[in-house]
C-alpha positions as CSV (number, residue, x, y, z in Angstrom):
1,M,5.2,-15.5,-2.0
2,I,6.1,-11.8,-2.1
3,E,9.0,-10.8,0.2
4,L,8.5,-7.6,2.1
5,V,11.6,-5.4,1.5
6,G,12.8,-2.0,2.5
7,K,12.4,-0.3,5.8
8,L,8.8,-0.2,7.2
9,I,7.9,3.4,7.6
10,S,4.1,3.4,8.4
11,E,1.0,1.2,8.4
12,F,-2.6,2.1,7.8
13,Y,-5.8,0.2,8.6
14,S,-9.4,0.3,7.6
15,D,-11.9,0.9,10.4
16,D,-13.0,-2.7,10.3
17,K,-9.3,-3.9,10.1
18,T,-10.0,-6.0,7.0
19,R,-7.6,-3.8,4.9
20,R,-4.0,-2.8,5.8
21,A,-1.4,-1.0,3.8
22,E,2.3,-1.0,4.7
23,V,4.6,1.8,3.4
24,H,8.2,0.8,3.0
25,L,11.2,2.8,1.9
26,L,13.7,1.0,-0.4
27,S,17.4,1.5,0.0
28,D,17.4,3.7,-3.1
29,G,14.8,6.0,-1.6
30,I,11.8,4.8,-3.6
31,P,8.6,4.4,-1.6
32,Q,6.8,1.1,-2.0
33,V,3.3,0.1,-0.7
34,F,2.0,-3.4,0.1
35,F,-1.8,-3.6,0.1
36,F,-3.3,-6.4,2.2
37,E,-6.8,-7.8,2.5
38,G,-6.7,-9.9,5.6
39,E,-3.2,-11.5,5.6
40,E,-3.0,-11.7,1.8
41,I,-1.0,-9.2,-0.3
42,V,-3.4,-8.1,-3.1
43,E,-1.2,-5.5,-4.7
44,V,2.3,-3.9,-4.5
45,E,3.0,-0.4,-5.9
46,F,6.2,1.4,-6.3
47,Y,6.2,5.2,-6.2
48,S,9.4,6.1,-8.1
49,G,9.5,9.9,-8.7
50,H,7.1,10.6,-5.8
51,T,7.6,11.5,-2.2
52,L,7.1,9.3,0.8
53,E,4.1,11.4,1.7
54,Y,2.5,10.7,-1.7
55,A,2.9,6.9,-1.1
56,E,1.4,7.3,2.4
57,D,-1.6,9.2,1.0
58,A,-2.2,6.4,-1.4
59,A,-2.0,3.8,1.4
60,E,-4.4,5.7,3.6
61,N,-6.8,6.4,0.7
62,W,-7.0,2.7,-0.1
63,C,-7.7,1.8,3.5
64,L,-10.5,4.5,3.6
65,G,-12.0,3.1,0.4
66,I,-11.1,6.1,-1.8
67,K,-8.4,4.6,-3.9
68,K,-9.2,1.6,-6.1
69,L,-6.6,-0.9,-7.1
70,P,-6.6,-2.4,-10.6
71,Y,-8.4,-5.7,-9.5
72,E,-11.1,-3.6,-7.9
73,R,-11.8,-1.5,-11.0
74,K,-12.5,-4.7,-13.0
75,Q,-15.2,-5.8,-10.6
76,I,-18.7,-4.5,-11.3
């Protein structure tokens, strides 16, 4: 089980609520995004060297179906 760490900054949802992304800020200032399908975490990404806004854009883009995660790129 993955433990959610850092301070929760924002959450994004797909229109049908099947996807959710949580943006957290770690104590060292690095943004981290947890990507969920239903209640299951399907991916975690760290955005070292990027702004919080960059991480939030990634989270929102995934919920909108724009961003593809590694496991999605393998499915054809």
